[in-house]
C-alpha positions, 0 to 999 in steps of 0.5 A, a space after each residue: 586333179 589327177 582323176 579329173 585330168 584322167 577323165 578329160 584325157 588331153 592328148 598332151 600334158 606339159 609339166 614343169 619340174 624344178 625341185 625334187 620336193 615336188 616329185 612325190 606330188 607331181 608323180 602321183 598326179 601324173 600316174 593317175 592321168 597315165 591310167 587313161 592310156 592316151 595322154 602323153 606326159 612331157 616334162 620340162 626339166 629345169 633341174 634334175 637335181 637341185 643346186 642345194 642338195 637335200 635328203 630324198 632328192 634322188 628318190 623323189 626325182 626317180 619317182 617323178 621321172 618314171 611318171 613321164 613319157 618324154 623330157 625337155 632340158 634347157 642345158 647340156 648339164 641337165 641332159 647329162 643329169 637326166 640320163 643318169 636316171 632315165 636312159 631310154 625315154 625320148 629327150 630333147 634339149 632346147 634353148 629357153 624361150 625369151 621372157 616376153 611378158 615383162 614389156 618392151 625395151 625402154 630407154 636407159 634414161 627412162 629406166 633410171 629416172 624410174 629407179 632412185 638411189 637410197 639417198 633419194 638422188 636419181 640415177 643419171 644416164 652417164 653412171 656405170 651400173 651393172 646388175 645382179 638380178 634374181 633371188 639371192 641364193 648362195 650358189 648364185 655367187 652374189 658374195 663373189 660379185 661383192 668382193 669384185 666390186 671392192 676391187 680398187 680398179 672398179 671403185 676408181 672407174 666409178 662402177 656401181 652394182 644394182 642388186 635387184 632380188 629377194 634374199 632366199 637366205 640370211 641377209 645378215 651374211 651379206 650385210 656383214 660382208 658389205 660392211 667389211 668390204 666398205 662398199 656401201 657407196 658402190 651399191 644400190 640395193 633393191 632387195 624387196 619383192 619386184 613386181 613383174 611390171 617393174 622388171 623392165 626398169 631394172 634390166 633397161 637401167 643396167 649396162 650389163 647383167 652379171 651372173 657370178 654363179 658358183 654352179 648352174 644348169 641354165 638361168 632364167 635371167 639369161 633369156 630375160 637379158 636377151 629379151 631386153 638386149 643386155 650384154 651378160 657377164 657369166 661364170 664359166 660353170 654349167 650351161 652358162 658359157 654355151 648360152 653367152 658367147 664370149 666377147 659377142 653376146 657377153 663375157 665369160 669369167 671364172 667365179 672368183 672376184 679377180 676374174 669378175 672384176 677383169 671381165 667388168 672392166 673389159 666390158 666397159 673397154 669394149 662398150 655396150 654398142 659392141 655387143 648389141 648386134 650379136 645380141 639381136 642376132 642370137 635372140 632370134 634363136 629363143 623362140 616359143 614356136 621352137 619349143 612347141 614344135 619340140 613338144 609336138 615331136 616328142 609326143 609323136 615319138 612316144 609310144 603308149 
């Protein structure tokens, strides 16, 4: 692949970097391309170092970064990590564009009609449903959210948690916690693969999206929530607070059960309609045209 792209000599190649494990393969391919002394390599770096650290992370990352001409990050924390490794090459921080390939917004009634509870009963429009969406990994803090759901105030309010995403680690740990907290009736679990065609139903069925992360750079769930105009409750870690404006597009809480429970209750106190105007205004900043513009500018700033 590297030799073929070297021969084709495109003006710009954009490569996505999210995991050091891919560093050696991507770095080697890009080194071959760069031998044509024409193609500019722009890397979109979701992460510089992973959330779960492994041996070789730093050396693999260094190898990859040296093969690139310029970088795009999508959070301040990733930019800081990048500058620990690469201090000179051009880099720019942009907002992650909206995921607009999952369909248009549908009504909450239609979405909840599509999704059925395990007992076979359909969710009704009046139920209070919060959503955890995405791969289930420890750093994302689902266990913290489960403990928040066990808060008596949450139970009394009749708030239920819809968990939509595959387990990326041992499911047993979470099942044991659910049984210990006795919150089975407060949960709707959809932990199988979710096809792209069904994503809109989960986002539109929810009142609010909760991201109880222990640590984070940025999250792909955030632009997804903006696209479907769903308020968010996020932890005050990494780049999340800069993406979700407190008591405007959502709420910011500490990654602990009490703080999350307080934020969930505060959300229902304010009501969904309170957040919608702020969400619609903020989502205008998440433009694909802006990303293309930044890529072009970085390519022009890069010297071969």
